C-alpha positions as YAML, in Angstrom:
chain: A
units: angstrom
residues:
- id: 1
  name: MET
  ca: [109.64, 267.68, 142.52]
- id: 2
  name: GLN
  ca: [111.00, 265.34, 139.83]
- id: 3
  name: ILE
  ca: [109.60, 265.70, 136.31]
- id: 4
  name: THR
  ca: [108.08, 262.21, 136.31]
- id: 5
  name: ASN
  ca: [106.21, 262.93, 139.55]
- id: 6
  name: LYS
  ca: [104.92, 266.21, 138.12]
- id: 7
  name: LEU
  ca: [103.72, 264.47, 134.95]
- id: 8
  name: TRP
  ca: [102.03, 261.68, 136.92]
- id: 9
  name: GLU
  ca: [100.25, 264.17, 139.17]
- id: 10
  name: SER
  ca: [99.15, 266.37, 136.27]
- id: 11
  name: ASN
  ca: [97.65, 263.33, 134.52]
- id: 12
  name: PHE
  ca: [96.22, 261.64, 137.61]
- id: 13
  name: ASP
  ca: [92.68, 262.29, 136.38]
- id: 14
  name: LEU
  ca: [93.39, 259.97, 133.43]
- id: 15
  name: ALA
  ca: [94.84, 257.36, 135.80]
- id: 16
  name: LEU
  ca: [91.63, 257.44, 137.85]
- id: 17
  name: LEU
  ca: [89.53, 257.04, 134.71]
- id: 18
  name: SER
  ca: [91.59, 253.96, 133.79]
- id: 19
  name: LEU
  ca: [91.23, 252.51, 137.31]
- id: 20
  name: ASN
  ca: [87.48, 253.10, 137.23]
- id: 21
  name: SER
  ca: [87.02, 251.71, 133.73]
- id: 22
  name: LYS
  ca: [84.60, 248.82, 133.55]
- id: 23
  name: PHE
  ca: [87.46, 246.57, 132.39]
- id: 24
  name: VAL
  ca: [89.72, 247.22, 135.41]
- id: 25
  name: GLN
  ca: [86.78, 247.09, 137.82]
- id: 26
  name: GLY
  ca: [85.77, 243.80, 136.21]
- id: 27
  name: ILE
  ca: [89.22, 242.41, 136.98]
- id: 28
  name: LYS
  ca: [89.03, 243.80, 140.51]
- id: 29
  name: ASN
  ca: [85.70, 242.11, 141.22]
- id: 30
  name: GLY
  ca: [86.44, 238.97, 139.17]
- id: 31
  name: ILE
  ca: [83.36, 239.53, 137.00]
- id: 32
  name: LEU
  ca: [85.11, 240.41, 133.73]
- id: 33
  name: PRO
  ca: [83.78, 237.98, 131.11]
- id: 34
  name: LYS
  ca: [86.40, 235.41, 130.13]
- id: 35
  name: ILE
  ca: [86.05, 236.25, 126.43]
- id: 36
  name: ILE
  ca: [86.89, 239.91, 127.13]
- id: 37
  name: PHE
  ca: [90.02, 238.99, 129.08]
- id: 38
  name: GLN
  ca: [91.06, 236.60, 126.29]
- id: 39
  name: GLU
  ca: [90.77, 239.37, 123.72]
- id: 40
  name: TYR
  ca: [92.62, 241.85, 125.96]
- id: 41
  name: VAL
  ca: [95.56, 239.46, 126.48]
- id: 42
  name: ALA
  ca: [95.76, 238.75, 122.74]
- id: 43
  name: GLN
  ca: [95.81, 242.48, 121.94]
- id: 44
  name: ASP
  ca: [98.18, 243.37, 124.79]
- id: 45
  name: TYR
  ca: [100.67, 240.98, 123.19]
- id: 46
  name: PHE
  ca: [100.89, 243.36, 120.18]
- id: 47
  name: PHE
  ca: [101.51, 246.26, 122.53]
- id: 48
  name: LEU
  ca: [104.26, 244.44, 124.42]
- id: 49
  name: GLU
  ca: [105.99, 243.65, 121.13]
- id: 50
  name: SER
  ca: [105.84, 247.37, 120.27]
- id: 51
  name: PHE
  ca: [107.17, 248.21, 123.75]
- id: 52
  name: SER
  ca: [110.05, 245.82, 123.14]
- id: 53
  name: ARG
  ca: [110.92, 247.54, 119.85]
- id: 54
  name: ALA
  ca: [110.76, 250.95, 121.55]
- id: 55
  name: TYR
  ca: [113.25, 249.83, 124.21]
- id: 56
  name: GLY
  ca: [115.55, 248.56, 121.46]
- id: 57
  name: LEU
  ca: [115.50, 251.94, 119.69]
- id: 58
  name: ALA
  ca: [115.94, 253.83, 122.99]
- id: 59
  name: ILE
  ca: [119.00, 251.68, 123.70]
- id: 60
  name: SER
  ca: [120.45, 252.44, 120.25]
- id: 61
  name: LYS
  ca: [119.91, 256.19, 120.76]
- id: 62
  name: SER
  ca: [121.13, 256.30, 124.36]
- id: 63
  name: LYS
  ca: [124.16, 258.49, 124.99]
- id: 64
  name: ASP
  ca: [125.53, 256.95, 128.19]
- id: 65
  name: LYS
  ca: [126.43, 253.46, 129.37]
- id: 66
  name: ASN
  ca: [124.32, 253.49, 132.53]
- id: 67
  name: SER
  ca: [121.16, 254.31, 130.56]
- id: 68
  name: GLU
  ca: [121.97, 251.52, 128.12]
- id: 69
  name: LYS
  ca: [122.41, 249.06, 130.98]
- id: 70
  name: VAL
  ca: [119.12, 250.00, 132.66]
- id: 71
  name: LEU
  ca: [117.21, 249.99, 129.37]
- id: 72
  name: ILE
  ca: [118.56, 246.52, 128.58]
- id: 73
  name: GLN
  ca: [117.30, 245.32, 131.97]
- id: 74
  name: LEU
  ca: [113.90, 246.87, 131.24]
- id: 75
  name: LEU
  ca: [113.83, 245.18, 127.84]
- id: 76
  name: GLU
  ca: [114.44, 241.88, 129.62]
- id: 77
  name: GLY
  ca: [111.43, 242.72, 131.82]
- id: 78
  name: VAL
  ca: [109.23, 243.09, 128.74]
- id: 79
  name: SER
  ca: [110.53, 239.75, 127.47]
- id: 80
  name: GLU
  ca: [109.43, 238.16, 130.74]
- id: 81
  name: GLU
  ca: [106.02, 239.83, 130.37]
- id: 82
  name: LEU
  ca: [105.69, 238.39, 126.86]
- id: 83
  name: ILE
  ca: [106.43, 234.93, 128.26]
- id: 84
  name: LEU
  ca: [103.78, 235.56, 130.95]
- id: 85
  name: HIS
  ca: [101.26, 236.39, 128.22]
- id: 86
  name: GLU
  ca: [102.15, 233.18, 126.40]
- id: 87
  name: THR
  ca: [101.43, 231.34, 129.66]
- id: 88
  name: TYR
  ca: [98.10, 233.17, 129.92]
- id: 89
  name: ALA
  ca: [97.35, 232.19, 126.34]
- id: 90
  name: LYS
  ca: [97.72, 228.49, 127.21]
- id: 91
  name: GLU
  ca: [95.75, 228.78, 130.45]
- id: 92
  name: TRP
  ca: [92.93, 230.84, 128.92]
- id: 93
  name: ASP
  ca: [92.75, 229.10, 125.50]
- id: 94
  name: ILE
  ca: [93.96, 232.12, 123.53]
- id: 95
  name: ASP
  ca: [95.27, 231.51, 120.02]
- id: 96
  name: LEU
  ca: [98.07, 234.04, 119.50]
- id: 97
  name: THR
  ca: [98.83, 232.61, 116.05]
- id: 98
  name: ASN
  ca: [95.41, 233.69, 114.74]
- id: 99
  name: ASN
  ca: [95.58, 237.20, 116.15]
- id: 100
  name: PHE
  ca: [94.74, 240.46, 114.34]
- id: 101
  name: ILE
  ca: [95.48, 243.91, 115.72]
- id: 102
  name: LYS
  ca: [92.41, 246.01, 116.60]
- id: 103
  name: PRO
  ca: [91.95, 249.81, 116.38]
- id: 104
  name: ALA
  ca: [92.58, 250.77, 120.04]
- id: 105
  name: THR
  ca: [95.74, 248.63, 120.07]
- id: 106
  name: LYS
  ca: [96.94, 249.97, 116.71]
- id: 107
  name: ASN
  ca: [96.46, 253.59, 117.80]
- id: 108
  name: TYR
  ca: [98.75, 252.94, 120.76]
- id: 109
  name: THR
  ca: [101.38, 250.90, 118.90]
- id: 110
  name: ASP
  ca: [101.45, 253.40, 116.00]
- id: 111
  name: PHE
  ca: [102.08, 256.23, 118.48]
- id: 112
  name: LEU
  ca: [104.86, 254.31, 120.21]
- id: 113
  name: ASP
  ca: [106.45, 253.19, 116.93]
- id: 114
  name: GLU
  ca: [106.44, 256.73, 115.52]
- id: 115
  name: VAL
  ca: [107.94, 258.24, 118.69]
- id: 116
  name: SER
  ca: [110.58, 255.48, 118.84]
- id: 117
  name: LYS
  ca: [111.71, 256.04, 115.26]
- id: 118
  name: LYS
  ca: [111.68, 259.84, 115.20]
- id: 119
  name: GLN
  ca: [112.42, 261.07, 118.73]
- id: 120
  name: SER
  ca: [115.38, 260.99, 121.11]
- id: 121
  name: ALA
  ca: [116.01, 258.36, 123.79]
- id: 122
  name: VAL
  ca: [114.59, 260.48, 126.62]
- id: 123
  name: GLU
  ca: [111.53, 261.38, 124.54]
- id: 124
  name: ILE
  ca: [110.90, 257.68, 123.87]
- id: 125
  name: MET
  ca: [111.04, 257.14, 127.64]
- id: 126
  name: PHE
  ca: [108.46, 259.92, 128.20]
- id: 127
  name: ALA
  ca: [106.11, 257.95, 125.94]
- id: 128
  name: MET
  ca: [106.80, 254.64, 127.70]
- id: 129
  name: THR
  ca: [106.85, 255.42, 131.41]
- id: 130
  name: PRO
  ca: [103.11, 256.23, 131.76]
- id: 131
  name: CYS
  ca: [102.19, 252.63, 130.96]
- id: 132
  name: MET
  ca: [104.65, 251.23, 133.50]
- id: 133
  name: ARG
  ca: [103.57, 253.60, 136.27]
- id: 134
  name: LEU
  ca: [99.86, 253.17, 135.50]
- id: 135
  name: TYR
  ca: [99.96, 249.36, 135.56]
- id: 136
  name: SER
  ca: [101.95, 249.33, 138.80]
- id: 137
  name: TRP
  ca: [99.55, 251.80, 140.42]
- id: 138
  name: ILE
  ca: [96.47, 249.89, 139.24]
- id: 139
  name: GLY
  ca: [97.98, 246.58, 140.39]
- id: 140
  name: LYS
  ca: [98.66, 247.95, 143.86]
- id: 141
  name: SER
  ca: [95.17, 249.49, 143.97]
- id: 142
  name: LEU
  ca: [93.68, 246.03, 143.37]
- id: 143
  name: SER
  ca: [96.15, 244.04, 145.50]
- id: 144
  name: ASN
  ca: [93.62, 243.30, 148.26]
- id: 145
  name: LYS
  ca: [91.24, 241.69, 145.75]
- id: 146
  name: VAL
  ca: [93.08, 238.49, 144.88]
- id: 147
  name: LEU
  ca: [91.24, 235.98, 147.08]
- id: 148
  name: ASN
  ca: [89.16, 233.63, 144.89]
- id: 149
  name: ASN
  ca: [89.61, 236.01, 141.97]
- id: 150
  name: PRO
  ca: [90.05, 234.33, 138.56]
- id: 151
  name: TYR
  ca: [92.32, 237.24, 137.58]
- id: 152
  name: LYS
  ca: [94.51, 237.05, 140.67]
- id: 153
  name: GLU
  ca: [97.64, 236.23, 138.64]
- id: 154
  name: TRP
  ca: [97.23, 239.46, 136.65]
- id: 155
  name: ILE
  ca: [96.75, 241.48, 139.85]
- id: 156
  name: ILE
  ca: [99.70, 239.82, 141.58]
- id: 157
  name: THR
  ca: [101.97, 240.47, 138.58]
- id: 158
  name: TYR
  ca: [101.31, 244.20, 138.42]
- id: 159
  name: SER
  ca: [101.06, 244.80, 142.18]
- id: 160
  name: ASP
  ca: [104.42, 243.13, 142.82]
- id: 161
  name: ASP
  ca: [107.30, 245.31, 143.98]
- id: 162
  name: SER
  ca: [109.50, 243.90, 141.21]
- id: 163
  name: PHE
  ca: [107.21, 245.48, 138.59]
- id: 164
  name: ASP
  ca: [107.10, 248.74, 140.53]
- id: 165
  name: ASN
  ca: [110.90, 248.71, 140.59]
- id: 166
  name: LEU
  ca: [110.93, 248.46, 136.78]
- id: 167
  name: ALA
  ca: [108.67, 251.51, 136.59]
- id: 168
  name: LYS
  ca: [110.93, 253.39, 139.03]
- id: 169
  name: SER
  ca: [114.01, 252.45, 137.00]
- id: 170
  name: LEU
  ca: [112.54, 254.05, 133.90]
- id: 171
  name: GLU
  ca: [111.40, 257.12, 135.84]
- id: 172
  name: ASN
  ca: [114.84, 257.49, 137.43]
- id: 173
  name: LEU
  ca: [116.46, 257.43, 133.98]
- id: 174
  name: ILE
  ca: [114.24, 260.32, 132.90]
- id: 175
  name: ASP
  ca: [114.75, 262.28, 136.12]
- id: 176
  name: SER
  ca: [118.53, 261.94, 135.95]
- id: 177
  name: SER
  ca: [118.85, 262.38, 132.18]
- id: 178
  name: LYS
  ca: [121.31, 264.97, 130.94]
- id: 179
  name: GLU
  ca: [119.71, 264.85, 127.51]
- id: 180
  name: ALA
  ca: [117.94, 268.07, 126.54]
- id: 181
  name: TYR
  ca: [114.19, 267.93, 125.98]
- id: 182
  name: ASN
  ca: [111.29, 270.30, 125.51]
- id: 183
  name: ILE
  ca: [108.96, 270.27, 128.52]
- id: 184
  name: ASN
  ca: [105.89, 270.89, 126.34]
- id: 185
  name: LYS
  ca: [106.77, 267.90, 124.20]
- id: 186
  name: ALA
  ca: [107.38, 265.80, 127.33]
- id: 187
  name: ASN
  ca: [103.92, 266.79, 128.59]
- id: 188
  name: PHE
  ca: [102.35, 265.93, 125.25]
- id: 189
  name: LEU
  ca: [104.02, 262.51, 125.01]
- id: 190
  name: TYR
  ca: [103.15, 261.55, 128.59]
- id: 191
  name: LYS
  ca: [99.54, 262.70, 128.35]
- id: 192
  name: ARG
  ca: [99.01, 261.08, 124.95]
- id: 193
  name: ALA
  ca: [100.28, 257.75, 126.28]
- id: 194
  name: MET
  ca: [97.88, 258.00, 129.24]
- id: 195
  name: GLU
  ca: [94.98, 258.82, 126.91]
- id: 196
  name: LEU
  ca: [95.79, 255.86, 124.67]
- id: 197
  name: GLU
  ca: [96.02, 253.54, 127.69]
- id: 198
  name: LEU
  ca: [92.55, 254.70, 128.77]
- id: 199
  name: GLU
  ca: [91.21, 254.10, 125.24]
- id: 200
  name: PHE
  ca: [92.71, 250.61, 125.36]
- id: 201
  name: PHE
  ca: [90.97, 249.78, 128.66]
- id: 202
  name: ASN
  ca: [87.71, 251.31, 127.43]
- id: 203
  name: ALA
  ca: [87.81, 249.08, 124.35]
- id: 204
  name: TYR
  ca: [87.40, 246.10, 126.73]
- id: 205
  name: SER
  ca: [84.79, 247.75, 128.94]
- id: 206
  name: LYS
  ca: [81.81, 246.97, 126.71]
- id: 207
  name: PHE
  ca: [80.10, 244.15, 128.55]
...
């Protein structure tokens, strides 16, 4: 079994907790209060900016051309996601210019920024891939709940095969990497990212 599959399976309990968070279930059932979704989108924008920086540093530390090429494509995917959030901001009356980072977001972005600056390219990817896989899995889990759902665009975005392909691209880079890494550190980075994602969802589950 590939390392990314092993890590996903060993942290599947955290994925289930994220799926069953009040925030995700609120999106699923269309009952999430608008103000909560507005705040989530505004805060997720900070995270996507951090994700973008992490890709940039992974590219600069990458040791082979194919990895660089794939990481550049993934960075372009984040850029598209940032544009999507800007579209959300207009549709949902979110002011991204008057936006202050909150604790759950900062915990996640600080973790990602520190890993990106101090660790190797493959270790950066271990910290990034849980988010990609989790969002794709959650999106597909909710994909039959789009009819008359105010959050259908969010569900459609993350359930789409194109997003799943981005997650697979990052996982494939890890699985095929020739760069040495410590399995215990890989486990720590993956699990910590999953824990921080759960904390982020839980921060928007208080309604």
